[in-house]
Each structure stands twice: as structure tokens, then as C-alpha cells.
N, CA, C and O atoms as a Tinker XYZ file with bonds, in Angstrom:
   468  protein
     1  N    -14.901000   -0.565000 -109.182000    73     2
     2  CA   -15.243000   -1.574000 -108.182000    64     1     3
     3  C    -16.676000   -1.323000 -107.703000    63     2     4     5
     4  O    -17.104000   -0.181000 -107.533000    81     3
     5  N    -17.378000   -2.389000 -107.498000    73     3     6
     6  CA   -18.755000   -2.308000 -107.028000    64     5     7
     7  C    -18.812000   -2.745000 -105.570000    63     6     8     9
     8  O    -18.089000   -3.653000 -105.158000    81     7
     9  N    -19.669000   -2.101000 -104.795000    73     7    10
    10  CA   -19.779000   -2.418000 -103.382000    64     9    11
    11  C    -20.742000   -3.554000 -103.110000    63    10    12    13
    12  O    -21.606000   -3.871000 -103.927000    81    11
    13  N    -20.575000   -4.162000 -101.941000    73    11    14
    14  CA   -21.496000   -5.168000 -101.447000    64    13    15
    15  C    -21.288000   -5.321000  -99.950000    63    14    16    17
    16  O    -20.299000   -4.835000  -99.400000    81    15
    17  N    -22.240000   -6.009000  -99.280000    73    15    18
    18  CA   -22.253000   -6.127000  -97.824000    64    17    19
    19  C    -22.374000   -7.594000  -97.415000    63    18    20    21
    20  O    -23.201000   -8.336000  -97.944000    81    19
    21  N    -21.530000   -7.996000  -96.459000    73    19    22
    22  CA   -21.582000   -9.347000  -95.893000    64    21    23
    23  C    -21.468000   -9.267000  -94.380000    63    22    24    25
    24  O    -21.146000   -8.217000  -93.824000    81    23
    25  N    -21.738000  -10.398000  -93.713000    73    23    26
    26  CA   -21.575000  -10.502000  -92.266000    64    25    27
    27  C    -21.116000  -11.903000  -91.905000    63    26    28    29
    28  O    -21.128000  -12.808000  -92.739000    81    27
    29  N    -20.719000  -12.068000  -90.676000    73    27    30
    30  CA   -20.341000  -13.356000  -90.103000    64    29    31
    31  C    -20.639000  -13.246000  -88.613000    63    30    32    33
    32  O    -20.146000  -12.332000  -87.951000    81    31
    33  N    -21.441000  -14.167000  -88.075000    73    31    34
    34  CA   -21.819000  -14.105000  -86.663000    64    33    35
    35  C    -21.186000  -15.297000  -85.948000    63    34    36    37
    36  O    -21.405000  -16.451000  -86.317000    81    35
    37  N    -20.404000  -14.994000  -84.925000    73    35    38
    38  CA   -19.753000  -16.030000  -84.122000    64    37    39
    39  C    -20.289000  -15.985000  -82.699000    63    38    40    41
    40  O    -20.398000  -14.920000  -82.093000    81    39
    41  N    -20.619000  -17.151000  -82.183000    73    39    42
    42  CA   -21.093000  -17.306000  -80.806000    64    41    43
    43  C    -19.849000  -17.510000  -79.947000    63    42    44    45
    44  O    -19.322000  -18.619000  -79.860000    81    43
    45  N    -19.386000  -16.441000  -79.317000    73    43    46
    46  CA   -18.142000  -16.514000  -78.552000    64    45    47
    47  C    -18.306000  -17.262000  -77.234000    63    46    48    49
    48  O    -17.318000  -17.746000  -76.681000    81    47
    49  N    -19.517000  -17.366000  -76.724000    73    47    50
    50  CA   -19.750000  -18.109000  -75.480000    64    49    51
    51  C    -19.632000  -19.617000  -75.712000    63    50    52    53
    52  O    -19.133000  -20.349000  -74.857000    81    51
    53  N    -20.094000  -20.067000  -76.872000    73    51    54
    54  CA   -20.057000  -21.493000  -77.177000    64    53    55
    55  C    -18.890000  -21.859000  -78.081000    63    54    56    57
    56  O    -18.620000  -23.039000  -78.303000    81    55
    57  N    -18.200000  -20.857000  -78.600000    73    55    58
    58  CA   -17.040000  -21.114000  -79.443000    64    57    59
    59  C    -17.381000  -21.720000  -80.792000    63    58    60    61
    60  O    -16.713000  -22.648000  -81.247000    81    59
    61  N    -18.435000  -21.190000  -81.444000    73    59    62
    62  CA   -18.853000  -21.753000  -82.726000    64    61    63
    63  C    -19.579000  -20.688000  -83.548000    63    62    64    65
    64  O    -19.968000  -19.645000  -83.022000    81    63
    65  N    -19.757000  -20.961000  -84.845000    73    63    66
    66  CA   -20.573000  -20.042000  -85.645000    64    65    67
    67  C    -22.007000  -20.027000  -85.129000    63    66    68    69
    68  O    -22.505000  -21.031000  -84.621000    81    67
    69  N    -22.662000  -18.886000  -85.264000    73    67    70
    70  CA   -24.054000  -18.739000  -84.822000    64    69    71
    71  C    -24.979000  -19.139000  -85.982000    63    70    72    73
    72  O    -25.342000  -18.313000  -86.820000    81    71
    73  N    -25.338000  -20.394000  -86.006000    73    71    74
    74  CA   -26.199000  -20.944000  -87.060000    64    73    75
    75  C    -27.665000  -20.663000  -86.752000    63    74    76    77
    76  O    -28.097000  -20.826000  -85.610000    81    75
    77  N    -28.437000  -20.243000  -87.754000    73    75    78
    78  CA   -29.869000  -20.045000  -87.598000    64    77    79
    79  C    -30.270000  -18.714000  -86.998000    63    78    80    81
    80  O    -31.388000  -18.579000  -86.501000    81    79
    81  N    -29.391000  -17.730000  -87.029000    73    79    82
    82  CA   -29.687000  -16.411000  -86.478000    64    81    83
    83  C    -30.320000  -15.532000  -87.557000    63    82    84    85
    84  O    -29.760000  -15.376000  -88.642000    81    83
    85  N    -31.462000  -14.972000  -87.262000    73    83    86
    86  CA   -32.189000  -14.107000  -88.204000    64    85    87
    87  C    -31.570000  -12.713000  -88.213000    63    86    88    89
    88  O    -31.250000  -12.153000  -87.165000    81    87
    89  N    -31.407000  -12.162000  -89.425000    73    87    90
    90  CA   -30.850000  -10.827000  -89.622000    64    89    91
    91  C    -31.762000  -10.054000  -90.569000    63    90    92    93
    92  O    -32.141000  -10.562000  -91.625000    81    91
    93  N    -32.113000   -8.831000  -90.196000    73    91    94
    94  CA   -32.866000   -7.941000  -91.076000    64    93    95
    95  C    -31.954000   -6.808000  -91.512000    63    94    96    97
    96  O    -31.138000   -6.317000  -90.732000    81    95
    97  N    -32.099000   -6.395000  -92.771000    73    95    98
    98  CA   -31.357000   -5.254000  -93.308000    64    97    99
    99  C    -32.333000   -4.124000  -93.613000    63    98   100   101
   100  O    -33.371000   -4.334000  -94.241000    81    99
   101  N    -31.983000   -2.924000  -93.157000    73    99   102
   102  CA   -32.774000   -1.722000  -93.409000    64   101   103
   103  C    -31.899000   -0.656000  -94.051000    63   102   104   105
   104  O    -30.702000   -0.577000  -93.775000    81   103
   105  N    -32.494000    0.154000  -94.899000    73   103   106
   106  CA   -31.849000    1.355000  -95.432000    64   105   107
   107  C    -32.426000    2.531000  -94.654000    63   106   108   109
   108  O    -33.641000    2.628000  -94.481000    81   107
   109  N    -31.562000    3.419000  -94.189000    73   107   110
   110  CA   -31.967000    4.580000  -93.400000    64   109   111
   111  C    -31.808000    5.819000  -94.269000    63   110   112   113
   112  O    -30.722000    6.087000  -94.784000    81   111
   113  N    -32.891000    6.577000  -94.433000    73   111   114
   114  CA   -32.847000    7.824000  -95.181000    64   113   115
   115  C    -33.617000    8.863000  -94.376000    63   114   116   117
   116  O    -34.847000    8.869000  -94.358000    81   115
   117  N    -32.872000    9.741000  -93.710000    73   115   118
   118  CA   -33.496000   10.715000  -92.815000    64   117   119
   119  C    -34.169000    9.976000  -91.673000    63   118   120   121
   120  O    -33.519000    9.213000  -90.959000    81   119
   121  N    -35.455000   10.192000  -91.496000    73   119   122
   122  CA   -36.220000    9.496000  -90.455000    64   121   123
   123  C    -36.843000    8.197000  -90.962000    63   122   124   125
   124  O    -37.422000    7.439000  -90.185000    81   123
   125  N    -36.727000    7.944000  -92.255000    73   123   126
   126  CA   -37.327000    6.738000  -92.849000    64   125   127
   127  C    -36.409000    5.534000  -92.681000    63   126   128   129
   128  O    -35.193000    5.632000  -92.844000    81   127
   129  N    -37.005000    4.417000  -92.358000    73   127   130
   130  CA   -36.296000    3.144000  -92.166000    64   129   131
   131  C    -37.014000    2.115000  -93.039000    63   130   132   133
   132  O    -38.132000    1.707000  -92.726000    81   131
   133  N    -36.373000    1.696000  -94.136000    73   131   134
   134  CA   -36.992000    0.810000  -95.115000    64   133   135
   135  C    -36.384000   -0.587000  -95.028000    63   134   136   137
   136  O    -35.172000   -0.757000  -95.161000    81   135
   137  N    -37.247000   -1.591000  -94.801000    73   135   138
   138  CA   -36.786000   -2.978000  -94.739000    64   137   139
   139  C    -36.428000   -3.456000  -96.139000    63   138   140   141
   140  O    -37.237000   -3.348000  -97.061000    81   139
   141  N    -35.210000   -3.988000  -96.303000    73   139   142
   142  CA   -34.750000   -4.466000  -97.605000    64   141   143
   143  C    -34.731000   -5.986000  -97.711000    63   142   144   145
   144  O    -35.025000   -6.537000  -98.772000    81   143
   145  N    -34.387000   -6.670000  -96.616000    73   143   146
   146  CA   -34.179000   -8.105000  -96.732000    64   145   147
   147  C    -34.114000   -8.754000  -95.354000    63   146   148   149
   148  O    -33.717000   -8.123000  -94.375000    81   147
   149  N    -34.511000  -10.026000  -95.295000    73   147   150
   150  CA   -34.330000  -10.862000  -94.105000    64   149   151
   151  C    -33.553000  -12.099000  -94.527000    63   150   152   153
   152  O    -33.882000  -12.744000  -95.523000    81   151
   153  N    -32.517000  -12.423000  -93.757000    73   151   154
   154  CA   -31.688000  -13.598000  -94.029000    64   153   155
   155  C    -31.476000  -14.379000  -92.742000    63   154   156   157
   156  O    -31.660000  -13.847000  -91.648000    81   155
   157  N    -31.088000  -15.640000  -92.874000    73   155   158
   158  CA   -30.771000  -16.518000  -91.742000    64   157   159
   159  C    -29.349000  -17.023000  -91.934000    63   158   160   161
   160  O    -28.964000  -17.404000  -93.040000    81   159
   161  N    -28.568000  -17.027000  -90.853000    73   159   162
   162  CA   -27.193000  -17.514000  -90.969000    64   161   163
   163  C    -27.160000  -19.029000  -91.180000    63   162   164   165
   164  O    -28.020000  -19.763000  -90.693000    81   163
   165  N    -26.145000  -19.470000  -91.918000    73   163   166
   166  CA   -25.964000  -20.889000  -92.217000    64   165   167
   167  C    -25.053000  -21.567000  -91.183000    63   166   168   169
   168  O    -24.757000  -20.987000  -90.138000    81   167
   169  N    -24.617000  -22.776000  -91.475000    73   167   170
   170  CA   -23.782000  -23.555000  -90.549000    64   169   171
   171  C    -22.483000  -22.850000  -90.181000    63   170   172   173
   172  O    -21.905000  -23.118000  -89.127000    81   171
   173  N    -22.025000  -21.951000  -91.043000    73   171   174
   174  CA   -20.769000  -21.242000  -90.807000    64   173   175
   175  C    -20.993000  -19.864000  -90.182000    63   174   176   177
   176  O    -20.040000  -19.103000  -90.019000    81   175
   177  N    -22.248000  -19.532000  -89.827000    73   175   178
   178  CA   -22.544000  -18.233000  -89.242000    64   177   179
   179  C    -22.583000  -17.111000  -90.262000    63   178   180   181
   180  O    -22.591000  -15.935000  -89.898000    81   179
   181  N    -22.608000  -17.472000  -91.543000    73   179   182
   182  CA   -22.672000  -16.493000  -92.629000    64   181   183
   183  C    -24.013000  -16.640000  -93.335000    63   182   184   185
   184  O    -24.741000  -17.603000  -93.097000    81   183
   185  N    -24.335000  -15.702000  -94.188000    73   183   186
   186  CA   -25.546000  -15.836000  -94.986000    64   185   187
   187  C    -25.176000  -16.508000  -96.308000    63   186   188   189
   188  O    -24.049000  -16.372000  -96.785000    81   187
   189  N    -26.123000  -17.227000  -96.893000    73   187   190
   190  CA   -25.858000  -17.939000  -98.135000    64   189   191
   191  C    -25.666000  -17.008000  -99.329000    63   190   192   193
   192  O    -25.129000  -17.414000 -100.360000    81   191
   193  N    -26.097000  -15.783000  -99.190000    73   191   194
   194  CA   -25.920000  -14.789000 -100.243000    64   193   195
   195  C    -25.444000  -13.498000  -99.599000    63   194   196   197
   196  O    -25.561000  -13.324000  -98.386000    81   195
   197  N    -24.913000  -12.601000 -100.401000    73   195   198
   198  CA   -24.507000  -11.303000  -99.878000    64   197   199
   199  C    -25.734000  -10.602000  -99.313000    63   198   200   201
   200  O    -26.817000  -10.670000  -99.895000    81   199
   201  N    -25.566000   -9.937000  -98.195000    73   199   202
   202  CA   -26.696000   -9.231000  -97.585000    64   201   203
   203  C    -27.183000   -8.126000  -98.518000    63   202   204   205
   204  O    -28.384000   -7.965000  -98.736000    81   203
   205  N    -26.258000   -7.387000  -99.051000    73   203   206
   206  CA   -26.571000   -6.364000 -100.045000    64   205   207
   207  C    -25.636000   -6.624000 -101.224000    63   206   208   209
   208  O    -24.455000   -6.281000 -101.165000    81   207
   209  N    -26.154000   -7.223000 -102.285000    73   207   210
   210  CA   -25.290000   -7.561000 -103.426000    64   209   211
   211  C    -24.932000   -6.330000 -104.254000    63   210   212   213
   212  O    -25.536000   -5.267000 -104.116000    81   211
   213  N    -23.951000   -6.501000 -105.101000    73   211   214
   214  CA   -23.437000   -5.402000 -105.924000    64   213   215
   215  C    -24.533000   -4.734000 -106.747000    63   214   216   217
   216  O    -24.526000   -3.511000 -106.893000    81   215
   217  N    -25.468000   -5.499000 -107.286000    73   215   218
   218  CA   -26.492000   -4.898000 -108.146000    64   217   219
   219  C    -27.514000   -4.065000 -107.369000    63   218   220   221
   220  O    -28.292000   -3.331000 -107.978000    81   219
   221  N    -27.526000   -4.164000 -106.051000    73   219   222
   222  CA   -28.444000   -3.375000 -105.222000    64   221   223
   223  C    -27.706000   -2.344000 -104.362000    63   222   224   225
   224  O    -28.335000   -1.577000 -103.632000    81   223
   225  N    -26.379000   -2.329000 -104.450000    73   223   226
   226  CA   -25.576000   -1.482000 -103.569000    64   225   227
   227  C    -25.702000   -0.007000 -103.926000    63   226   228   229
   228  O    -25.606000    0.375000 -105.092000    81   227
   229  N    -25.919000    0.810000 -102.908000    73   227   230
   230  CA   -25.789000    2.262000 -103.007000    64   229   231
   231  C    -25.146000    2.740000 -101.714000    63   230   232   233
   232  O    -25.335000    2.131000 -100.661000    81   231
   233  N    -24.394000    3.817000 -101.789000    73   231   234
   234  CA   -23.822000    4.373000 -100.569000    64   233   235
   235  C    -24.963000    4.905000  -99.707000    63   234   236   237
   236  O    -26.040000    5.226000 -100.210000    81   235
   237  N    -24.713000    4.992000  -98.410000    73   235   238
   238  CA   -25.731000    5.503000  -97.507000    64   237   239
   239  C    -25.631000    4.878000  -96.137000    63   238   240   241
   240  O    -24.652000    4.210000  -95.804000    81   239
   241  N    -26.665000    5.108000  -95.351000    73   239   242
   242  CA   -26.733000    4.592000  -93.990000    64   241   243
   243  C    -27.643000    3.368000  -93.975000    63   242   244   245
   244  O    -28.729000    3.375000  -94.554000    81   243
   245  N    -27.183000    2.332000  -93.310000    73   243   246
   246  CA   -27.905000    1.062000  -93.232000    64   245   247
   247  C    -27.970000    0.604000  -91.781000    63   246   248   249
   248  O    -27.257000    1.117000  -90.918000    81   247
   249  N    -28.830000   -0.360000  -91.534000    73   247   250
   250  CA   -28.934000   -0.961000  -90.208000    64   249   251
   251  C    -29.110000   -2.467000  -90.371000    63   250   252   253
   252  O    -30.002000   -2.929000  -91.083000    81   251
   253  N    -28.257000   -3.210000  -89.711000    73   251   254
   254  CA   -28.428000   -4.651000  -89.581000    64   253   255
   255  C    -29.046000   -4.902000  -88.214000    63   254   256   257
   256  O    -28.571000   -4.374000  -87.208000    81   255
   257  N    -30.095000   -5.698000  -88.174000    73   255   258
   258  CA   -30.752000   -6.041000  -86.918000    64   257   259
   259  C    -30.579000   -7.539000  -86.705000    63   258   260   261
   260  O    -31.115000   -8.352000  -87.458000    81   259
   261  N    -29.826000   -7.891000  -85.671000    73   259   262
   262  CA   -29.536000   -9.277000  -85.337000    64   261   263
   263  C    -30.512000   -9.730000  -84.249000    63   262   264   265
   264  O    -30.592000   -9.104000  -83.192000    81   263
   265  N    -31.242000  -10.795000  -84.496000    73   263   266
   266  CA   -32.238000  -11.302000  -83.548000    64   265   267
   267  C    -31.564000  -12.307000  -82.611000    63   266   268   269
   268  O    -31.749000  -13.520000  -82.718000    81   267
   269  N    -30.783000  -11.756000  -81.700000    73   267   270
   270  CA   -29.948000  -12.567000  -80.806000    64   269   271
   271  C    -30.771000  -13.355000  -79.794000    63   270   272   273
   272  O    -30.441000  -14.505000  -79.505000    81   271
   273  N    -31.828000  -12.767000  -79.251000    73   271   274
   274  CA   -32.624000  -13.449000  -78.228000    64   273   275
   275  C    -33.219000  -14.743000  -78.734000    63   274   276   277
   276  O    -33.147000  -15.763000  -78.049000    81   275
   277  N    -33.804000  -14.724000  -79.917000    73   275   278
   278  CA   -34.389000  -15.943000  -80.492000    64   277   279
   279  C    -33.307000  -16.989000  -80.742000    63   278   280   281
   280  O    -33.529000  -18.182000  -80.533000    81   279
   281  N    -32.132000  -16.535000  -81.191000    73   279   282
   282  CA   -31.009000  -17.460000  -81.390000    64   281   283
   283  C    -30.589000  -18.089000  -80.062000    63   282   284   285
   284  O    -30.411000  -19.304000  -79.980000    81   283
   285  N    -30.430000  -17.266000  -79.023000    73   283   286
   286  CA   -30.011000  -17.780000  -77.710000    64   285   287
   287  C    -31.055000  -18.738000  -77.141000    63   286   288   289
   288  O    -30.705000  -19.748000  -76.531000    81   287
   289  N    -32.333000  -18.423000  -77.339000    73   287   290
   290  CA   -33.403000  -19.331000  -76.907000    64   289   291
   291  C    -33.267000  -20.681000  -77.605000    63   290   292   293
   292  O    -33.356000  -21.729000  -76.966000    81   291
   293  N    -33.050000  -20.648000  -78.925000    73   291   294
   294  CA   -32.940000  -21.879000  -79.710000    64   293   295
   295  C    -31.723000  -22.715000  -79.315000    63   294   296   297
   296  O    -31.719000  -23.934000  -79.480000    81   295
   297  N    -30.692000  -22.047000  -78.792000    73   295   298
   298  CA   -29.479000  -22.758000  -78.357000    64   297   299
   299  C    -29.614000  -23.338000  -76.953000    63   298   300   301
   300  O    -28.723000  -24.045000  -76.483000    81   299
   301  N    -30.720000  -23.043000  -76.286000    73   299   302
   302  CA   -30.926000  -23.565000  -74.940000    64   301   303
   303  C    -30.242000  -22.756000  -73.859000    63   302   304   305
   304  O    -30.090000  -23.233000  -72.734000    81   303
   305  N    -29.826000  -21.531000  -74.179000    73   303   306
   306  CA   -29.240000  -20.657000  -73.160000    64   305   307
   307  C    -30.364000  -20.322000  -72.174000    63   306   308   309
   308  O    -31.441000  -19.905000  -72.601000    81   307
   309  N    -30.141000  -20.491000  -70.882000    73   307   310
   310  CA   -31.213000  -20.231000  -69.910000    64   309   311
   311  C    -31.852000  -18.859000  -70.127000    63   310   312   313
   312  O    -31.170000  -17.847000  -70.289000    81   311
   313  N    -33.178000  -18.863000  -70.123000    73   311   314
   314  CA   -33.924000  -17.637000  -70.396000    64   313   315
   315  C    -33.888000  -16.694000  -69.210000    63   314   316   317
   316  O    -33.803000  -17.102000  -68.052000    81   315
   317  N    -33.956000  -15.423000  -69.545000    73   315   318
   318  CA   -34.133000  -14.360000  -68.562000    64   317   319
   319  C    -35.406000  -13.636000  -68.977000    63   318   320   321
   320  O    -35.829000  -13.724000  -70.129000    81   319
   321  N    -36.002000  -12.935000  -68.058000    73   319   322
   322  CA   -37.200000  -12.200000  -68.393000    64   321   323
   323  C    -37.078000  -10.769000  -67.895000    63   322   324   325
   324  O    -37.302000  -10.533000  -66.707000    81   323
   325  N    -36.743000   -9.821000  -68.720000    73   323   326
   326  CA   -36.428000   -9.965000  -70.141000    64   325   327
   327  C    -34.974000  -10.390000  -70.344000    63   326   328   329
   328  O    -34.134000  -10.245000  -69.456000    81   327
   329  N    -34.704000  -10.916000  -71.533000    73   327   330
   330  CA   -33.339000  -11.323000  -71.877000    64   329   331
   331  C    -32.475000  -10.065000  -71.985000    63   330   332   333
   332  O    -32.920000   -9.050000  -72.521000    81   331
   333  N    -31.240000  -10.131000  -71.478000    73   331   334
   334  CA   -30.328000   -8.979000  -71.507000    64   333   335
   335  C    -30.107000   -8.498000  -72.938000    63   334   336   337
   336  O    -30.253000   -7.307000  -73.216000    81   335
   337  N    -29.758000   -9.403000  -73.846000    73   335   338
   338  CA   -29.626000   -9.060000  -75.268000    64   337   339
   339  C    -30.715000   -9.777000  -76.036000    63   338   340   341
   340  O    -30.797000  -11.005000  -76.011000    81   339
   341  N    -31.540000   -9.021000  -76.710000    73   339   342
   342  CA   -32.609000   -9.607000  -77.497000    64   341   343
   343  C    -32.415000   -9.242000  -78.963000    63   342   344   345
   344  O    -32.030000  -10.086000  -79.772000    81   343
   345  N    -32.676000   -8.006000  -79.300000    73   343   346
   346  CA   -32.509000   -7.518000  -80.661000    64   345   347
   347  C    -31.346000   -6.534000  -80.661000    63   346   348   349
   348  O    -31.329000   -5.580000  -79.883000    81   347
   349  N    -30.369000   -6.772000  -81.544000    73   347   350
   350  CA   -29.171000   -5.932000  -81.607000    64   349   351
   351  C    -29.175000   -5.165000  -82.925000    63   350   352   353
   352  O    -28.926000   -5.753000  -83.978000    81   351
   353  N    -29.457000   -3.847000  -82.885000    73   351   354
   354  CA   -29.390000   -3.047000  -84.103000    64   353   355
   355  C    -27.990000   -2.439000  -84.273000    63   354   356   357
   356  O    -27.435000   -1.866000  -83.336000    81   355
   357  N    -27.440000   -2.570000  -85.461000    73   355   358
   358  CA   -26.146000   -1.954000  -85.776000    64   357   359
   359  C    -26.356000   -1.000000  -86.947000    63   358   360   361
   360  O    -26.640000   -1.435000  -88.063000    81   359
   361  N    -26.219000    0.274000  -86.697000    73   359   362
   362  CA   -26.391000    1.287000  -87.748000    64   361   363
   363  C    -25.015000    1.767000  -88.178000    63   362   364   365
   364  O    -24.175000    2.098000  -87.341000    81   363
   365  N    -24.789000    1.803000  -89.482000    73   363   366
   366  CA   -23.465000    2.126000  -90.011000    64   365   367
   367  C    -23.613000    2.765000  -91.384000    63   366   368   369
   368  O    -24.652000    2.643000  -92.034000    81   367
   369  N    -22.562000    3.443000  -91.812000    73   367   370
   370  CA   -22.560000    4.087000  -93.115000    64   369   371
   371  C    -21.628000    3.386000  -94.080000    63   370   372   373
   372  O    -20.576000    2.872000  -93.699000    81   371
   373  N    -22.036000    3.377000  -95.336000    73   371   374
   374  CA   -21.185000    2.872000  -96.415000    64   373   375
   375  C    -20.997000    4.031000  -97.390000    63   374   376   377
   376  O    -21.935000    4.434000  -98.077000    81   375
   377  N    -19.771000    4.564000  -97.442000    73   375   378
   378  CA   -19.506000    5.819000  -98.144000    64   377   379
   379  C    -18.860000    5.656000  -99.511000    63   378   380   381
   380  O    -18.676000    6.639000 -100.229000    81   379
   381  N    -18.512000    4.427000  -99.880000    73   379   382
   382  CA   -17.868000    4.196000 -101.174000    64   381   383
   383  C    -18.185000    2.788000 -101.656000    63   382   384   385
   384  O    -18.574000    1.922000 -100.873000    81   383
   385  N    -18.013000    2.575000 -102.944000    73   383   386
   386  CA   -18.239000    1.249000 -103.525000    64   385   387
   387  C    -17.079000    0.350000 -103.129000    63   386   388   389
   388  O    -16.001000    0.407000 -103.721000    81   387
   389  N    -17.314000   -0.477000 -102.124000    73   387   390
   390  CA   -16.276000   -1.328000 -101.560000    64   389   391
   391  C    -16.956000   -2.523000 -100.904000    63   390   392   393
   392  O    -18.179000   -2.537000 -100.758000    81   391
   393  N    -16.184000   -3.513000 -100.513000    73   391   394
   394  CA   -16.723000   -4.636000  -99.747000    64   393   395
   395  C    -16.810000   -4.202000  -98.290000    63   394   396   397
   396  O    -15.795000   -3.902000  -97.662000    81   395
   397  N    -18.010000   -4.171000  -97.763000    73   395   398
   398  CA   -18.233000   -3.895000  -96.342000    64   397   399
   399  C    -18.591000   -5.216000  -95.681000    63   398   400   401
   400  O    -19.552000   -5.882000  -96.065000    81   399
   401  N    -17.805000   -5.578000  -94.686000    73   399   402
   402  CA   -18.042000   -6.804000  -93.920000    64   401   403
   403  C    -18.273000   -6.372000  -92.480000    63   402   404   405
   404  O    -17.393000   -5.782000  -91.853000    81   403
   405  N    -19.475000   -6.671000  -91.951000    73   403   406
   406  CA   -19.853000   -6.235000  -90.607000    64   405   407
   407  C    -20.134000   -7.476000  -89.759000    63   406   408   409
   408  O    -21.275000   -7.935000  -89.693000    81   407
   409  N    -19.100000   -8.024000  -89.108000    73   407   410
   410  CA   -19.281000   -9.217000  -88.286000    64   409   411
   411  C    -19.850000   -8.879000  -86.912000    63   410   412   413
   412  O    -19.784000   -7.739000  -86.449000    81   411
   413  N    -20.412000   -9.910000  -86.273000    73   411   414
   414  CA   -20.917000   -9.775000  -84.908000    64   413   415
   415  C    -20.343000  -10.909000  -84.082000    63   414   416   417
   416  O    -20.495000  -12.080000  -84.430000    81   415
   417  N    -19.685000  -10.560000  -82.989000    73   415   418
   418  CA   -19.209000  -11.534000  -82.004000    64   417   419
   419  C    -20.195000  -11.475000  -80.849000    63   418   420   421
   420  O    -20.344000  -10.432000  -80.212000    81   419
   421  N    -20.872000  -12.590000  -80.575000    73   419   422
   422  CA   -22.035000  -12.595000  -79.697000    64   421   423
   423  C    -21.871000  -13.531000  -78.514000    63   422   424   425
   424  O    -21.358000  -14.641000  -78.657000    81   423
   425  N    -22.305000  -13.081000  -77.350000    73   423   426
   426  CA   -22.484000  -13.927000  -76.174000    64   425   427
   427  C    -23.775000  -13.464000  -75.499000    63   426   428   429
   428  O    -24.306000  -12.420000  -75.877000    81   427
   429  N    -24.298000  -14.198000  -74.518000    73   427   430
   430  CA   -25.562000  -13.787000  -73.900000    64   429   431
   431  C    -25.509000  -12.415000  -73.209000    63   430   432   433
   432  O    -26.552000  -11.790000  -73.015000    81   431
   433  N    -24.323000  -11.943000  -72.838000    73   431   434
   434  CA   -24.227000  -10.701000  -72.073000    64   433   435
   435  C    -23.350000   -9.639000  -72.709000    63   434   436   437
   436  O    -22.988000   -8.657000  -72.061000    81   435
   437  N    -23.005000   -9.832000  -73.982000    73   435   438
   438  CA   -22.192000   -8.825000  -74.657000    64   437   439
   439  C    -22.006000   -9.162000  -76.115000    63   438   440   441
   440  O    -22.214000  -10.296000  -76.546000    81   439
   441  N    -21.606000   -8.138000  -76.875000    73   439   442
   442  CA   -21.293000   -8.326000  -78.284000    64   441   443
   443  C    -20.298000   -7.285000  -78.715000    63   442   444   445
   444  O    -20.114000   -6.272000  -78.040000    81   443
   445  N    -19.649000   -7.528000  -79.843000    73   443   446
   446  CA   -18.794000   -6.530000  -80.458000    64   445   447
   447  C    -18.895000   -6.665000  -81.960000    63   446   448   449
   448  O    -19.307000   -7.698000  -82.488000    81   447
   449  N    -18.511000   -5.597000  -82.634000    73   447   450
   450  CA   -18.538000   -5.579000  -84.086000    64   449   451
   451  C    -17.417000   -4.674000  -84.565000    63   450   452   453
   452  O    -16.818000   -3.943000  -83.777000    81   451
   453  N    -17.140000   -4.727000  -85.842000    73   451   454
   454  CA   -16.095000   -3.911000  -86.436000    64   453   455
   455  C    -16.262000   -3.969000  -87.948000    63   454   456   457
   456  O    -17.040000   -4.779000  -88.451000    81   455
   457  N    -15.558000   -3.140000  -88.663000    73   455   458
   458  CA   -15.551000   -3.255000  -90.120000    64   457   459
   459  C    -14.461000   -4.236000  -90.495000    63   458   460   461
   460  O    -13.271000   -3.952000  -90.361000    81   459
   461  N    -14.880000   -5.371000  -90.957000    73   459   462
   462  CA   -13.941000   -6.424000  -91.343000    64   461   463
   463  C    -13.558000   -6.312000  -92.801000    63   462   464   465
   464  O    -13.795000   -5.300000  -93.460000    81   463
   465  N    -12.956000   -7.391000  -93.283000    73   463   466
   466  CA   -12.531000   -7.406000  -94.684000    64   465   467
   467  C    -12.952000   -8.693000  -95.344000    63   466   468
   468  O    -12.685000   -8.895000  -96.528000    81   467
């Protein structure tokens, strides 16, 4: 089995998928943080392609960076200065060749994540 990485972002405050949210993927190796890819969520709050496809998958530590503040601004959520949630980094490990699904449940004042399926 070959591993790969996906996500799904849901706007729990508005009760809908988070469309148009920018996500950056980084590989973490020691103190080094290497940018691998930038994607934007589609109408369903998912990316049009796997974040890390099977042909690029390696075990290790990764970081997904969700640009929540820009998304909330685009949705017309009243601005704060500074916004409570702006950039949300999620650092996690992938230890085996498997499907890793890392969803984000987002609202202007909180978020949660988990290893999905």
C-alpha cells in the first residue's frame, strides 16, 4: 500500500464547506522546514488533488498551514485587529504508508482536527 495525504475544511460557524481557503504543505526535517505545495480548497472544502500524492509520499513529519484569517475576511466575518485565528499550523507525523486524512473544523474563535479516514 502506498501512502497519501488529504484534507477537508468545514466552516462550522456557517455550516458549510470552507471554499477558497489557502493551504500550504511543509516537510519538517530537524530544524528545516521545506515548502512542498500550495493548494486552495474547492466548493466542497477539499483540494482538487491529493495534498501529498502517493508518488511523492515519504514517512516523516509534515505541517499543514491553513490561512484561516484570509478565508474569514473573504467570507465577510467582521474583522478584528488582530484576528483571533489567522494562520493555523498543524504539525503531524506520518509513520507508515497509509491514507492520512487531516480535516479542519473551523470557526472564527476555534478549530479542531483529528486523523480521519
